[in-house]
C-alpha positions as CSV (number, residue, x, y, z in Angstrom):
1,M,-30.9,176.7,175.5
2,W,-31.5,175.7,179.1
3,D,-33.6,178.0,181.2
4,I,-32.1,178.4,184.7
5,V,-35.2,177.3,186.4
6,S,-35.7,174.1,184.5
7,P,-35.5,170.7,186.2
8,K,-33.0,169.6,183.7
9,F,-30.7,172.5,184.6
10,V,-31.1,171.8,188.3
11,S,-30.0,168.2,187.8
12,F,-27.2,169.2,185.5
13,G,-26.1,171.8,188.1
14,G,-26.1,169.0,190.7
15,Y,-23.9,166.9,188.5
16,I,-21.4,169.8,188.0
17,I,-21.2,170.4,191.8
18,E,-20.5,166.8,192.4
19,K,-17.9,166.3,189.7
20,Y,-16.2,169.7,189.3
21,G,-17.0,171.6,192.5
22,L,-19.1,174.7,193.4
23,K,-16.8,177.3,191.7
24,R,-17.5,175.9,188.2
25,F,-21.2,175.7,189.0
26,E,-21.3,179.3,190.0
27,K,-19.4,180.2,186.8
28,L,-22.0,178.4,184.8
29,L,-24.8,180.2,186.6
30,E,-23.4,183.5,185.3
31,T,-24.0,182.5,181.7
32,A,-27.0,180.2,182.2
33,N,-29.4,182.5,180.4
34,S,-27.3,183.0,177.4
35,E,-27.9,181.1,174.2
36,N,-24.4,179.6,174.1
37,V,-24.8,177.5,177.3
38,N,-24.3,174.2,175.3
39,A,-21.2,175.6,173.6
40,L,-19.8,176.7,177.0
41,V,-20.5,173.3,178.6
42,K,-18.8,171.6,175.7
43,K,-15.8,174.0,176.0
44,Y,-15.4,173.7,179.8
45,Y,-16.2,170.0,180.2
46,G,-15.5,168.4,176.8
47,K,-18.9,166.8,176.7
48,T,-22.4,167.7,175.5
49,T,-25.2,168.3,177.9
50,D,-26.9,165.1,176.8
51,D,-23.7,163.1,177.5
52,I,-23.6,164.6,181.0
53,E,-27.3,164.0,181.6
54,D,-26.7,160.3,180.7
55,E,-23.8,160.0,183.1
56,W,-25.8,161.8,185.8
57,G,-28.7,159.4,185.4
58,R,-26.5,156.4,185.9
59,W,-24.8,158.0,188.9
60,L,-28.1,158.9,190.5
61,R,-29.5,155.4,190.2
62,E,-26.4,154.0,191.9
63,K,-26.7,156.5,194.8
64,V,-30.4,155.8,195.2
65,S,-29.6,152.1,195.8
66,V,-27.9,153.1,199.1
67,Y,-31.3,153.9,200.5
68,D,-33.3,151.3,198.5
69,T,-36.3,149.8,200.3
70,P,-39.7,148.5,199.0
71,D,-41.5,151.0,201.3
72,F,-42.2,154.1,199.3
73,D,-43.2,156.2,202.3
74,L,-39.9,155.3,204.0
75,R,-37.9,156.4,200.9
76,R,-39.7,159.7,200.9
77,E,-39.0,160.2,204.6
78,R,-35.3,159.6,204.0
79,Y,-35.2,162.1,201.2
80,N,-37.1,164.6,203.3
81,E,-34.5,164.1,206.1
82,V,-31.7,164.8,203.7
83,S,-33.5,167.8,202.4
84,S,-34.1,169.2,205.9
85,L,-30.4,168.7,207.0
86,Y,-29.2,170.3,203.8
87,L,-31.5,173.3,203.9
88,A,-30.9,173.9,207.6
89,G,-27.2,174.1,206.9
90,G,-27.8,176.7,204.2
91,R,-25.3,174.9,202.0
92,L,-24.5,175.4,198.3
93,Q,-27.0,178.2,197.5
94,S,-30.0,176.6,199.1
95,E,-32.1,179.6,198.5
96,F,-31.4,179.3,194.7
97,L,-32.3,175.6,194.7
98,R,-35.5,176.1,196.8
99,R,-36.7,178.8,194.5
100,H,-36.1,176.9,191.3
101,F,-37.2,173.3,192.2
102,L,-40.1,172.8,189.8
103,D,-40.9,169.2,190.7
104,A,-40.0,166.5,193.1
105,A,-37.8,164.7,190.6
106,A,-35.6,167.8,190.2
107,A,-35.4,168.3,193.9
108,L,-34.5,164.7,194.6
109,Q,-31.8,164.7,192.0
110,A,-30.2,167.9,193.3
111,L,-30.5,166.9,196.9
112,L,-29.0,163.5,196.4
113,T,-26.0,165.1,194.7
114,I,-25.5,167.7,197.5
115,Y,-26.0,164.8,200.0
116,E,-22.9,163.0,198.5
117,Y,-20.9,166.2,198.0
118,S,-21.2,167.4,201.6
119,E,-19.6,164.7,203.8
120,D,-20.8,166.0,207.1
121,V,-24.4,166.3,206.0
122,H,-23.9,162.9,204.4
123,A,-22.8,161.3,207.7
124,A,-25.6,163.0,209.7
125,A,-28.3,162.0,207.3
126,K,-27.1,158.5,206.9
127,K,-27.1,158.0,210.7
128,L,-30.6,159.5,211.0
129,S,-31.8,157.4,208.0
130,E,-30.5,154.2,209.5
131,K,-32.2,154.9,212.8
132,R,-35.5,155.6,211.1
133,F,-35.1,152.5,208.9
134,A,-34.5,150.3,212.0
135,A,-37.7,151.6,213.6
136,V,-39.8,151.2,210.5
137,A,-38.3,147.8,209.7
138,A,-39.2,146.6,213.2
139,K,-42.7,147.8,212.8
140,E,-43.2,146.5,209.3
141,R,-41.2,143.3,209.9
142,F,-38.9,143.7,207.0
143,C,-36.8,140.6,206.3
144,R,-33.2,140.8,205.0
145,V,-33.0,138.4,202.0
146,D,-29.6,137.4,200.6
147,F,-30.0,136.2,197.0
148,Y,-27.2,133.9,195.7
149,F,-26.8,132.7,192.1
150,T,-24.1,130.5,190.5
151,W,-23.2,130.9,186.9
152,K,-19.5,130.7,185.9
153,D,-19.6,132.2,182.4
154,A,-21.9,135.1,183.3
155,K,-20.6,138.7,182.6
156,T,-23.5,140.2,184.5
157,V,-26.3,138.9,186.7
158,S,-29.4,140.8,187.7
159,L,-32.3,140.2,190.0
160,S,-35.8,140.9,188.5
161,G,-39.1,140.5,190.3
162,D,-42.4,142.1,191.3
163,F,-40.6,143.8,194.2
164,N,-38.5,145.9,191.8
165,K,-41.1,146.1,189.1
166,W,-39.1,143.6,187.0
167,N,-36.5,146.3,186.3
168,H,-33.4,144.2,186.0
169,T,-31.4,146.9,184.1
170,A,-31.1,149.4,187.0
171,P,-27.6,149.2,188.5
172,F,-28.8,148.6,192.0
173,N,-30.5,145.4,190.9
174,H,-27.2,143.9,189.7
175,L,-25.7,141.1,191.7
176,K,-22.0,141.4,192.7
177,L,-19.5,138.7,191.8
178,V,-18.2,137.4,195.2
179,D,-16.3,134.3,194.1
180,R,-14.9,134.3,190.5
181,E,-13.7,130.7,190.7
182,K,-17.1,129.4,191.6
183,G,-19.0,132.0,189.6
184,L,-21.0,133.0,192.7
185,W,-23.1,136.2,192.6
186,H,-24.8,137.9,195.5
187,T,-27.2,140.8,196.4
188,T,-29.3,141.7,199.4
189,V,-32.9,143.0,199.4
190,N,-35.1,144.1,202.4
191,L,-38.6,142.8,201.9
192,A,-41.8,143.1,203.9
193,T,-44.0,140.2,204.8
194,G,-45.6,138.8,201.6
195,K,-45.3,136.6,198.5
196,Y,-43.0,137.6,195.7
197,Q,-42.1,136.4,192.2
198,Y,-38.6,136.7,190.8
199,K,-36.0,135.5,188.3
200,F,-32.3,135.9,187.7
201,V,-31.2,137.5,184.5
202,V,-27.8,136.5,183.0
203,D,-26.1,139.0,180.6
204,D,-29.4,140.9,180.2
205,S,-30.8,138.1,178.0
206,R,-31.2,134.8,179.8
207,W,-34.0,134.6,182.4
208,I,-33.3,131.8,184.8
209,T,-35.7,130.3,187.4
210,D,-34.4,129.6,190.9
211,E,-34.5,125.8,191.4
212,N,-34.4,126.3,195.2
213,A,-37.4,128.7,195.4
214,D,-40.3,128.3,197.7
215,G,-42.4,127.5,194.7
216,L,-43.0,128.1,191.0
217,V,-45.8,129.8,189.1
218,P,-46.5,130.3,185.3
219,D,-44.8,133.5,184.0
220,G,-47.3,134.1,181.2
221,F,-44.8,133.5,178.5
222,G,-44.7,129.7,178.6
223,G,-42.1,129.5,181.4
224,Q,-42.2,129.8,185.2
225,N,-41.3,132.4,187.8
226,S,-39.7,131.6,191.1
227,V,-41.7,132.3,194.3
228,L,-40.4,133.7,197.5
229,I,-42.6,133.7,200.7
230,I,-41.7,136.0,203.6
231,D,-43.6,135.2,206.7
232,E,-44.2,137.6,209.6
233,K,-41.5,136.1,211.9
234,A,-38.8,136.0,209.3
235,K,-35.8,138.3,209.9
236,K,-33.4,136.8,207.5
237,R,-33.6,134.5,204.5
238,V,-30.9,133.0,202.2
239,V,-32.3,132.4,198.7
240,G,-30.8,130.8,195.6
241,S,-27.8,128.5,195.0
242,M,-24.3,128.8,196.6
């Protein structure tokens, strides 16, 4: 049974609001403290709570990518802005959500869902976030880096490096196929001044060094990592092969 104040229930509630609307979420709240919650969820939605949690996790990671930046404090500010706009509007039982947020993760999950569900709040927060990002980017001298990679037979291509904690499996680290005939893949990352290591990952199994990198260093496994250097004056870089 899920307790109504648990972070897991809050994130599940956010998922239900996003996918099925507020009415069904309110209906679920009426029975949330009963021992047959899982049975009710299965009956109404045709999926187990674990299935829905897995889908929710994938959805959340994709939405977070919209506001992805290497600056943790900036990410936190963006989420706080979304939270302030949402709570000020008193939308979707904000009092309930405020009372039952037990940790930052649960709050973030629910707020990001509400953020996408409410289009007017979405637009306002996006505008404010972009303005804030522009100011911080100017101060921190973030550089837009366009990563390109060519591999005709690849089913997926991901970017992995110390700037994303070598997490190539997260959806927002996947490159997009921009030219099928050439096998050209692309993604964009905003990076602050500094020196970074990275590799491209083909089909989640083949780790490929960028031959056009600024340099190469040992990767600790008998191979090499690509090196990218962002200087203070750089505003835009194009990296990889096209």
